[in-house]
C-alpha positions, 0 to 999 in steps of 0.5 A: 826336531830336537826341542832341547837338552834336559840334564838331571842327576841320575841315570835312572831319571834319564831312562824314565824321561826318555820313555815319556819324551822319546827323541824330542829331547837330548837327556843327560845325567850329571850323576850327582855333583860335578864340582866341589871344594878341593879334598886336600885343602881348605878351598875357601879364601877367608880373607876374600869374603869366604870365596870358594875355590871349586874344582871339578870332582874326580871323574866328572871331567868326562861328564862335563865334556859330554854335556858341553858337546851335547849342548852345542846341538841345541838352543834350549837347555833345561837343568832338572836336578832335584828341586832342593838346595843340592840340586840347585848347586848342581844346576848352577855349576853345570850352567857355569861350565856350559857356554851360554852364548846364544843359549837359553838356560832354564831351571825345571823342577820335577816334584814328581816324575810322571809324564803329565808333571814333566810336560807341565814343568817343561811348559813353564821353565824358570830361572836358576835361583841364586838365593837357593844356590847361595844357601847351599854354598854357605852350608857347604863352606860352614861345614868345610870351615868346621870339619877341615880346621877342627878335625886336625886338632882331634888328630893331634890330641886324640887320634887320626881319622876323627872328625868334627862336624857343625851338626853331627857333633851336636847330635852326638852331644844330645846322645851323650847328655841323655846317657848321662841323665840315665846314669845319674837317675836314681829310681824311686820306689812306689806301689799301686793297689788294683781291685779286681771287681765284678758287677752283680749280674755280669760274668765279666770282671774288670780292674780298677786302680786306687787313686784317692784315700781320704780325699788326697792322692793315694801314695804308697811308698813301700810294700808295708804301706801297700799291704796295710792299705790292702787290709783296710779295704778288703772288708769294705763294700765297693759301690759305683759312685759315678759313671761318665761317658763321652765321645772323643774324636781321634783325628788323622795325621797329615801326609808325610814330610821327610822327618815323619817318614823317616821316623815312621819307617824306623818304627814300623819297618825297622828301616834306618833313615839312610835306607828310607831315603835310598828306597824313597829315591828309587820310588821317586825316580821311577819304577818300570811298570811294564806296559805303562812304562817307567813312572815315578810312584811318589812325589819328591821325598825331601820336604817339610810341607804337608801341603797337597795339590788340589788335583791330588785331593780330588783324586783321593777323595773320590777313591775314599768315597768309592771304597769306604762310602760317604761316611768316611769322607769329611765334608771338606778336604783336611788341610794341615799347617806347616810347622814354624820355619818350614820352607813349603817349597814342595808338596808332602810325600804322597803317591803320584797316582792314587789308582796305583794302590799297594795291592796292584804294586806288590808283584812289581816292587821289591820287598823294601820298595813295596813296604815303604810305598804302602806306608806312604800310600796308606798315610796319604789316603788316611790323612783325607779320611774322617776322624775316628770316634771312640766312646770313653767310659770312666767309672768311679768306685767308692770303697770306704774312704778310698776312691778307685777308677776304671777307664775303658774305650770302645770304637764307635766309628773307625774312620781313618783307622780302618786304613792306618794307625801311627806307631809309637816308640816303645817307651811311649807305648809302654807308658800308656799300657794300663793307662789309656788302653782301649778296653771295654768295661762291662755294663754298670750302673751308678749305685751298683754294689760290686763283688770284690774278687781280689786286691793286688798291691804292685811294686813300681819304680820311676823310670829314667829317660829313655835312650834315643831310637833313630825315630826319636833322635830325628824328632829331637833334632827336628824339634830343636831346629838342628839340621834339615830334612835332607840332612838327617839320614847323613847325620845319623850315618856319620855318627855311627860310622865314625864310632861315636855312637853304637846301637843296642836294641835299636837305641843309640848309646855313646861310645867311650870315644864319643864321650871323649870327643864330645867333652873335648869339643864342648869345652873348647868349642862352646858355640858350635856345640851349642844347640841354640847357636846351631839352630840359629845358623839353620834359620840364617841359612833358611833366610839366605835361601829366602833372600832375606840375608846375605850368605857372606854376612852369615858366614862372618857372624859364624866365623868371628867367634869360631876363629877365637875358639879355634886358636885357643883350642890348638893350645889348650885342648887336653892332649889325650894322646900323651896324657898319663893318668895315675892310678893305684893299680899295681902292674902284675909283672913288675909291681910298679903303679899303672897309668891310664892311657888312651889307645886305638881301642879306648882307655887301657892300663899301662905300666908306668915304667914303659918302655922297660915294662910293656905290661898292659891290661883293659880298664873300665871307665872308672880306672879299675881293672875290669874283672867280672867273676863268673862260675865258669872254671878255667879249662887249663888251671881251674881258676874262675873265669872273668868277663872282659871287654875286647876289640870284638866284644866280651869274652872270658879270661882266666882270673889267674892271668898272666900266669894262665892266659886261657880265654874262651868266648862268652857262652850263651848256653845254647847249642848251635841248631845247625844239623851236624854241628856240636858248637855252642852259640857265643856272644860276639861284636861287629867292627861297628860295635853291634852285638851278635851271636854265632857258632863257636865253630866259626868259620866251619859253621856260619850260623849267626843271630842278631837277637840274644838266644836263651836256653829255654825250650819253646812251649809251643813247638819244642824248639831247643831255644828262644830269642829275646827281642825288644818289644813294646813295653819291654823284653819279648821272648820269641821262638827262633823258628819264624813259622812257629810264632810263639811269643811271651812278654816278660 
């Protein structure tokens, strides 16, 4: 006899549950949301307490019809969409559509899709959570109020197709402000002095850095000062004045929450946040393990809590003891605190069974699934292992009136690091190079006289702030309280897709369009572009979910100042589309002055006598014509070629334009490696602004690279060229042949 009907979001979950439950239940999928605000209108009655006017999503009438029909055959209905706000909204809308008369409608939460977890959830079904639904509804209405009412102003003033978003626009602002910090940064020169030393009875040399001179910090502002210091010290004795040794512990990190998983997958696997969540969803919903059936391999992937169930802790501690031994197991389980404001509704992201280790899963999962699963599995197991122990040694060396120091670190006990080490953003690891590097110093003793092998002055410059990687931007959004775990991937995808930001060396930079829209919104909508205000709205939505605040009250608090800004912006926002900015540049066709105007591809220069003269040309942001002269000569007239920016990236154009209209692709100087091809590799750009390098003979030859080719032979295998990649601490040159493995840092 059928025990009831279960409704989940995805067909994949249906297949997984059917293998667990057989014919005991009718199992159906909603295939995501079934209702939403209408596409062609605001769909919110602001005057009637923001009443939403939901409509059935296109294509979902059939789904709802099937659910209604199936529900007539059962007494008990279990609504099991994802255990978050979006899932609650789906459950709520399905419940509204199903005739609940003489029916028991339950809410079931599957934190993991395993047989035991599913059966346990069905034993203890709950009620629909109105406050969680209202929090989702408030967020949806907020986003509709902003997007539907601000975007048309941008269409009128800038161009059609643009959008503004309550959270996405703040993310763009953060990227724009960081870029302006970088542009305004003025580097300051400074120098250091490194002594290369050797102990009396040691064959091993080591480096020490000058840190003090005459009792004060050793500051050298330029080369002459550093050279003078070198001469002062080259003839004085170097003696070990102090040695300090101490053991330091490095503690394991907590198991993943959503934001940390996205950050680490970005750094270690080069996954975008969107890709990380897509792959994690598949691991959560279930993978076919053959005889064992379809099983969810990880717990729910949208969470902000590092909490772990007592059963999972027991399993992992047993595995650690069996694999590594008692010394790698702490006396008690490692417990981790949630950050302030965390919802703590779900466990951390962890494997559902510790016995399904990555080695067993490698032949079952595809490449991306296995890489992410291994990352999650390793991090979870490491989180319950003992701390690593290092012996840190600091040596102080007296040289005349100067003090040098050298530091070393050697592992005493690897602990959790035997399994897992967290990665860092390039700029963080680069900053640590030479400072906290784990190197072993030779055995020395206090009072020992050292042999000076060399004194090396080195020039340095202070560094500007770094651009945000995906990992760093997610961390910044999280720290500032912008968005929530379920929204980060969508935020990043949206701002890239709209063309507000681009990616260079896997770092965000604002496009000309991004700068323009950001500046317009900051001036005209100071509240919704205010970081603190946006964070406060996120807190208010959390309070709605907790039942501490009403959803209508939250919307009113937002809309009152927003409505004033909206009416003002309609009148006072700059009309960029019609704006003509005077310049001193003369038209090359008629001699009239040119004006700076905005077009589909950004700013350009146009003749002020338009439409009589239709001459236009590219422009840089400062309003001057774009001319970067090169040594390349025009094949038609012999004039120097200049670098210009076009729709699909940089290219070479004749400096004698418009008399000569010859153009060429920007040549890298590298010959195409495809057999039988005589083309050169040239620089191009995708429609989304990402630079790549392909054969000039395209489409006849389709060879292409993401990494910049440089005309240098590989010293290891004699390959005709190398490629440049962004590595930890700077640019790394690598052989383009993966099997070679050659690499060298600049």
